[in-house]
C-alpha positions in Angstrom: 85.7 14.1 133.1 86.5 17.6 131.5 83.5 20.2 130.5 85.2 19.6 127.0 85.6 16.8 124.4 88.7 16.8 123.3 89.3 15.2 119.8 93.0 14.0 119.2 94.5 12.4 116.0 94.9 7.8 116.8 98.4 8.6 115.0 99.7 11.5 116.7 97.8 12.3 119.9 97.8 15.7 118.3 94.6 17.9 119.5 92.1 18.4 116.2 89.6 19.9 117.8 87.5 20.3 121.2 83.6 20.7 121.6 81.0 20.9 124.6 80.1 18.1 126.0 76.5 18.2 126.1 73.9 17.3 128.9 70.5 16.5 128.7 68.7 20.4 129.1 71.2 20.8 125.6 70.4 18.0 124.4 66.8 18.4 124.4 66.8 21.9 123.5 68.4 19.9 120.1 65.5 18.3 119.5 62.7 21.3 120.5 64.8 23.0 117.4 64.4 19.8 115.2 60.7 20.1 115.9 60.0 23.2 115.6 61.6 22.9 111.7 59.7 19.7 111.1 56.9 21.2 110.1 58.9 23.7 107.7 60.7 20.9 106.5 57.8 18.2 105.9 56.0 21.2 103.7 59.2 21.4 101.3 57.9 18.0 99.7 59.6 15.4 97.9 61.0 18.2 95.5 62.1 20.7 97.8 64.1 17.9 100.2 65.8 16.4 97.1 66.8 20.1 96.0 68.2 20.7 99.8 69.4 17.0 99.6 71.3 17.7 96.4 72.6 21.4 97.4 74.3 19.3 100.3 76.0 16.9 98.5 77.1 19.0 96.1 78.6 21.2 98.8 80.4 18.1 100.6 81.7 17.4 97.1 83.1 20.8 96.4 85.0 20.4 99.7 85.6 17.0 100.0 89.3 16.8 100.2 88.8 19.1 103.0 86.8 16.2 104.4 89.2 13.8 103.4 91.8 15.7 105.4 89.8 15.8 108.2 89.3 12.2 108.1 93.0 11.3 107.9 93.9 13.4 111.1 91.0 12.7 113.3 90.2 8.9 112.7 93.7 8.0 111.0 92.6 6.2 107.6 94.6 7.4 104.5 93.4 9.5 102.1 92.4 7.2 99.7 90.0 5.4 102.4 88.8 9.0 103.2 88.1 9.9 99.4 86.4 6.4 99.2 84.0 6.9 102.6 83.0 10.4 101.4 82.2 9.3 97.4 79.9 5.9 98.9 78.3 8.8 101.0 77.6 11.0 98.1 76.1 7.9 96.6 73.9 7.4 98.8 72.6 11.0 99.6 72.0 11.3 96.2 70.2 8.0 95.3 67.6 9.2 98.4 67.0 12.3 97.4 66.3 11.3 93.6 64.1 8.4 94.7 61.8 8.9 98.3 59.5 10.6 96.4 58.5 7.6 94.3 59.7 4.8 97.2 57.3 6.9 99.7 54.3 7.4 97.4 50.8 6.6 98.6 50.0 3.0 97.8 46.6 2.1 96.5 44.8 -1.3 98.2 42.1 -3.5 97.0 38.8 -3.2 99.6 37.7 -6.8 99.0 34.4 -7.3 98.1 32.7 -6.8 101.8 33.6 -2.9 101.2 33.7 -2.7 97.4 32.4 1.1 98.0 35.1 2.0 99.5 38.8 3.3 98.3 41.9 2.1 100.1 45.6 3.6 100.2 48.7 3.5 102.4 50.7 6.5 103.5 54.0 6.6 104.0 54.0 9.2 106.9 58.0 10.7 108.5 58.0 10.1 112.4 59.2 13.4 113.1 62.4 13.7 114.9 64.9 10.8 114.3 67.8 10.9 116.9 71.2 9.4 114.9 74.1 8.0 117.5 77.0 7.8 114.9 79.8 5.3 114.8 83.7 6.2 114.4 84.5 3.5 111.9 83.2 5.2 109.1 82.1 8.4 110.7 80.8 9.9 107.5 79.7 6.9 105.6 77.8 5.0 108.1 75.4 7.5 110.4 74.8 9.1 106.6 72.9 5.9 105.8 70.4 6.9 108.5 70.7 10.6 109.0 70.4 11.2 104.9 67.7 8.6 104.6 65.5 9.9 107.5 65.9 13.8 105.9 64.6 12.3 102.4 61.8 10.7 104.0 60.7 14.0 105.7 62.3 13.8 109.2 64.5 16.0 111.2 67.7 14.9 112.4 69.3 15.1 115.5 73.3 13.6 115.4 75.4 12.3 117.9 78.7 11.3 116.3 80.9 9.4 118.1 83.1 10.8 120.8 86.2 9.7 119.0 85.6 11.7 115.7 83.3 14.6 116.6 84.9 16.7 114.0 84.3 15.1 111.1 80.5 15.1 112.6 80.4 18.4 112.8 81.9 18.9 109.5 79.3 16.7 108.0 76.4 18.9 109.6 77.8 22.1 109.0 78.0 21.5 105.3 74.3 20.9 105.3 73.5 24.0 106.8 76.1 26.3 104.5 74.7 24.7 101.3 71.0 25.5 102.6 71.4 28.7 104.3 67.6 29.1 104.2 66.4 26.4 106.2 66.0 26.4 110.0 68.9 25.4 112.4 66.3 22.4 113.4 66.7 20.4 110.3 69.8 18.8 111.5 71.1 19.2 114.7 74.2 18.2 116.5 75.4 17.3 119.7 78.6 16.6 120.9 79.8 14.3 124.3 80.2 10.7 125.5 77.7 7.9 126.6 75.4 10.4 128.3 74.8 12.5 125.6 73.2 9.1 123.9 71.6 8.2 126.6 70.5 11.8 126.7 68.8 12.0 123.0 67.3 8.4 123.9 65.1 10.1 126.5 65.1 13.9 124.9 61.8 12.9 122.8 63.0 11.8 119.8 60.3 9.7 118.0 62.6 7.0 116.5 66.3 6.3 117.1 69.1 5.0 114.9 72.5 3.5 116.7 75.8 1.9 115.1 77.9 0.1 117.3 78.5 -2.8 120.0 75.8 -5.2 121.4 76.7 -4.3 124.8 76.3 -0.1 124.3 73.0 -1.3 121.4 71.5 -2.6 124.7 71.6 0.0 127.1 70.5 2.5 123.7 67.1 0.3 123.3 67.0 0.2 127.4 67.1 3.9 127.4 64.7 4.1 124.6 62.5 1.7 125.6 61.5 3.4 129.0 59.4 5.8 126.3 58.5 3.0 123.9 60.8 5.0 120.9 61.6 2.7 118.1 64.7 1.7 117.2 67.4 0.7 114.3 69.9 -1.1 115.4 73.1 -1.3 113.5 75.4 -3.5 115.3 78.7 -6.3 115.2 79.5 -8.6 112.6 81.7 -11.7 112.7 81.2 -12.3 108.9 82.8 -15.2 107.0 83.8 -15.8 103.8 83.5 -19.4 101.8 85.8 -20.6 99.3 85.0 -23.9 97.3 86.9 -26.0 95.4 86.0 -24.3 91.8 86.8 -20.6 93.2 89.1 -18.3 91.3 91.5 -18.5 93.8 93.5 -15.2 93.1 90.3 -13.2 93.2 89.3 -14.6 96.3 92.7 -14.2 98.3 92.4 -10.4 96.7 89.5 -9.7 98.2 89.7 -11.3 101.3 92.8 -9.2 102.3 90.9 -6.1 101.4 87.7 -7.3 103.2 90.1 -8.8 106.2 92.5 -6.0 106.5 90.7 -2.5 105.2 90.0 0.2 107.4 92.4 -1.4 110.1 90.0 -4.2 110.1 87.6 -2.0 111.4 84.5 -2.6 109.2 81.7 -4.6 110.4 80.7 -6.4 107.5 84.6 -6.6 106.8 85.8 -10.4 106.8 86.9 -12.1 110.0 86.4 -15.7 109.0 87.1 -17.7 106.2 86.2 -21.4 105.3 87.7 -23.4 102.4 87.6 -26.8 101.0 90.7 -29.1 101.9 91.4 -29.7 98.3 92.5 -26.1 97.5 93.6 -25.1 100.9 97.2 -25.3 100.5 97.1 -23.2 96.8 94.9 -20.4 98.8 96.9 -19.8 101.9 100.1 -19.7 99.7 98.4 -16.5 98.0 96.2 -14.8 100.8 100.0 -15.0 102.8 101.9 -13.4 100.3 98.6 -10.5 100.3 98.6 -10.3 103.6 102.4 -9.9 103.9 102.6 -7.1 101.8 100.3 -5.2 103.1 102.0 -2.4 105.6 99.9 -0.2 108.1 100.8 3.3 109.0 100.4 7.3 108.8 102.7 7.5 105.5 100.7 8.1 101.9 101.6 4.8 100.6 100.4 2.7 103.9 97.8 0.3 103.5 96.0 1.4 106.4 96.3 3.4 109.4 96.0 3.0 113.0 93.3 1.8 115.0 90.8 4.4 116.2 90.0 3.4 119.5 92.7 2.1 121.6 91.0 -0.1 124.1 90.2 -2.2 120.7 94.4 -3.2 120.7 93.3 -5.4 123.8 90.9 -7.3 122.3 92.4 -7.8 119.1 95.6 -9.1 121.3 93.2 -11.3 123.5 91.8 -12.9 120.5 95.3 -13.6 118.9 96.4 -15.1 122.0 93.2 -17.5 122.7 93.2 -18.5 118.7 96.9 -19.4 119.4 96.3 -21.0 123.0 93.4 -23.4 121.3 95.9 -24.8 118.3 95.8 -22.4 115.7 99.0 -21.4 114.0 99.8 -17.9 113.0 101.0 -18.3 109.2 101.2 -14.2 109.3 101.5 -12.2 112.4 101.0 -13.1 115.6 101.0 -11.6 119.0 103.7 -9.4 118.6 101.9 -7.6 115.4 100.0 -5.5 118.2 102.0 -2.3 118.6 101.0 0.7 120.6 98.9 2.4 117.7 98.7 0.0 114.4 98.3 -3.7 114.3 100.2 -5.8 111.2 98.0 -8.3 109.7 97.5 -11.5 111.5 96.4 -15.1 109.5 95.5 -17.7 111.9 94.9 -21.3 110.8 92.3 -23.3 112.1 91.6 -21.5 115.5 88.9 -23.8 117.5 85.7 -22.8 116.4 85.0 -22.1 120.0 87.2 -19.6 120.5 87.2 -15.9 120.9 88.9 -15.3 117.3 85.7 -17.2 115.9 82.9 -16.4 117.9 83.6 -12.7 119.1 84.2 -9.5 116.9 87.7 -9.1 116.8 87.8 -5.9 114.5 91.0 -5.8 113.7 93.0 -6.5 111.0 93.2 -10.6 111.8 91.5 -13.2 109.5 91.3 -16.8 110.7 91.1 -19.8 107.9 89.1 -23.1 108.8 90.0 -26.2 106.5 86.6 -28.0 106.1 86.1 -31.1 103.8 82.6 -29.9 102.2 80.6 -27.2 101.6 78.3 -28.4 103.7 80.6 -28.1 107.1 81.5 -24.5 105.4 77.8 -23.2 105.8 77.4 -25.2 109.0 80.2 -23.7 110.5 79.6 -19.9 109.0 76.7 -19.8 110.5 77.7 -21.0 113.9 78.1 -17.5 115.5 75.0 -15.3 117.0 76.0 -12.9 114.4 74.1 -12.5 110.5 75.5 -9.2 109.1 77.0 -9.9 105.8 79.1 -12.7 104.4 80.9 -13.6 101.3 80.9 -16.9 98.5 83.7 -17.4 96.5 82.8 -20.4 93.6 82.4 -20.2 90.4 79.2 -22.6 89.7 77.7 -23.2 93.2 77.2 -19.9 94.9 73.5 -20.0 94.0 73.5 -23.2 96.0 75.4 -21.8 98.8 73.9 -18.3 98.9 70.6 -18.9 100.3 71.8 -21.3 103.4 73.6 -18.2 104.6 71.8 -16.9 108.0 73.1 -13.7 106.9 71.6 -10.3 105.9 73.7 -9.8 102.8 75.9 -12.1 100.9 78.7 -11.1 97.9 79.7 -13.3 95.8 83.0 -13.4 94.6 83.9 -10.0 96.0 83.3 -8.3 99.6 81.5 -5.8 100.7 79.5 -5.0 97.2 76.4 -4.8 98.9 77.4 -1.5 101.5 78.4 0.3 98.2 75.1 0.3 96.4 72.4 2.8 97.7 69.5 0.7 96.2 70.4 -2.1 98.6 69.6 -2.1 102.1 71.9 -2.6 104.8 70.9 -4.5 108.2 71.5 -7.8 110.7 69.7 -10.3 112.6 70.8 -11.6 116.1 73.7 -9.8 117.5 74.0 -7.8 114.6 70.8 -5.6 115.1 67.8 -5.1 113.3 66.3 -3.0 111.1 67.4 -1.6 108.0 69.1 1.1 106.5 70.0 2.3 102.4 67.7 1.4 99.4 63.5 1.5 99.6 63.6 -0.6 102.9 65.6 2.1 104.1 63.6 4.9 103.1 60.4 2.7 104.8 62.2 2.5 107.9 62.1 6.3 108.5 58.4 6.4 108.1 55.3 5.0 109.8 52.4 3.7 107.6 49.0 4.9 107.6 45.8 3.2 106.6 43.0 5.3 104.9 39.9 3.8 103.8 37.0 6.6 101.9 33.4 5.4 101.4 32.9 6.9 97.5 29.4 6.2 97.9 26.8 4.8 100.4 24.7 1.7 99.5 21.7 2.0 101.7 20.5 -1.3 103.4 24.0 -3.1 102.6 26.4 -1.4 105.0 27.7 -3.6 107.3 29.3 -0.7 109.5 25.6 0.4 110.7 23.4 -0.5 113.0 20.5 0.2 110.1 21.9 -3.2 108.3 19.2 -4.3 106.3 17.7 -7.7 107.5 18.3 -10.1 104.4 21.5 -9.2 104.7 21.9 -10.4 108.6 19.8 -13.5 107.2 22.6 -14.2 104.7 25.7 -13.8 106.7 26.0 -17.4 107.5 25.7 -18.4 103.8 28.2 -15.5 102.8 30.4 -17.0 105.5 30.2 -20.7 104.5 30.5 -19.5 100.6 33.6 -16.8 100.9 35.6 -19.4 103.4 33.9 -22.9 103.7 35.0 -23.9 100.0 
């Protein structure tokens, strides 16, 4: 392996930039700088951190076209998608900057009758140094959900971007430094490299680590962090399903599902990979969805709907899932095995593949979608819940969404839309099962990057009535059996 990380365009193979491959020594040094800067950063308080984060947001906004162009070159997504991603990231930076102080303020608690001479509160304390290992599919928006949130909560951060998008990660980190020249360099540090660099970050003394990526890699990250009992946030894969009820607005559903399935080349963990449609409207829905998907064009031109697959090895996964679905009896209504090219994958729609096929049970992460015909919404819910994943989902119905949403075994649901929850800075995002655990975004995300500290303060002493003393009054000791029955035996 070269001693340099060479980043290339997935569309042209041109070299975008080169970066060092940081080993254990360099990663530990970065964590040490972050540790040293933590006292300064926490000392800024919520007001000071708000100013710094909003300065960062402003700088990113002013350089957003440069960042979007870099995203087009290094990640491959169209400029429109890159601009949208930057916009969403800026929304989330602004939200955590403005709300962290209120969300993480100390909370008063009732001490209870037995210790009524005490006051009680819970403080939310930053962990210290947070490590973040980011993905390549949304190289700004997704890691930003952990980084900006951890910073707003009072932590310093060491960020390792994906080896496929290090230049984007460097731009993002450099923007914070440029916007806050008075801040120590350790507030937000960058390390670059491959999996070994990420493993080194897990073992470098961070106080918490946030990872976004696949389940198999997530298990390796957890194992490395477990050596030092480092708590983790795991943002892993999805196999999100959409349910289309007979009373749905079918044009709206088809339009949203086409975007959810093929947007960003299908490389979206909360994108739509499966659809369950009631038989009564199947034909009409398929007619609309087929026309929508047929009109979509991958490429690198300005009018392209989406770009190339960012990670070349994913092409084999997409091809295998298509082949397996068709071999099991699925019908390719749009595209097929020939849709997978050397860089691009054209949209693929497969009708009624076996439920046990890879296209149903495994994350495809490409612009493909399966549609399964169901005879009832009960069947749709059962099949939608029938995978190891539990990230997001969607329900399309005019009257039955409130009935269906509580039955879906997912952590996020969009109703009559897709991906809506991800764009809302006040909403938490996370998974269950094979989709991981922990939360980013919103109040829950801010609390994820703090630990609680309970503080009980005795406001005044009551002679002889102090339960927490060997000098308890005799009458109090004799009263205890009655007190137990009176308080808890009725």
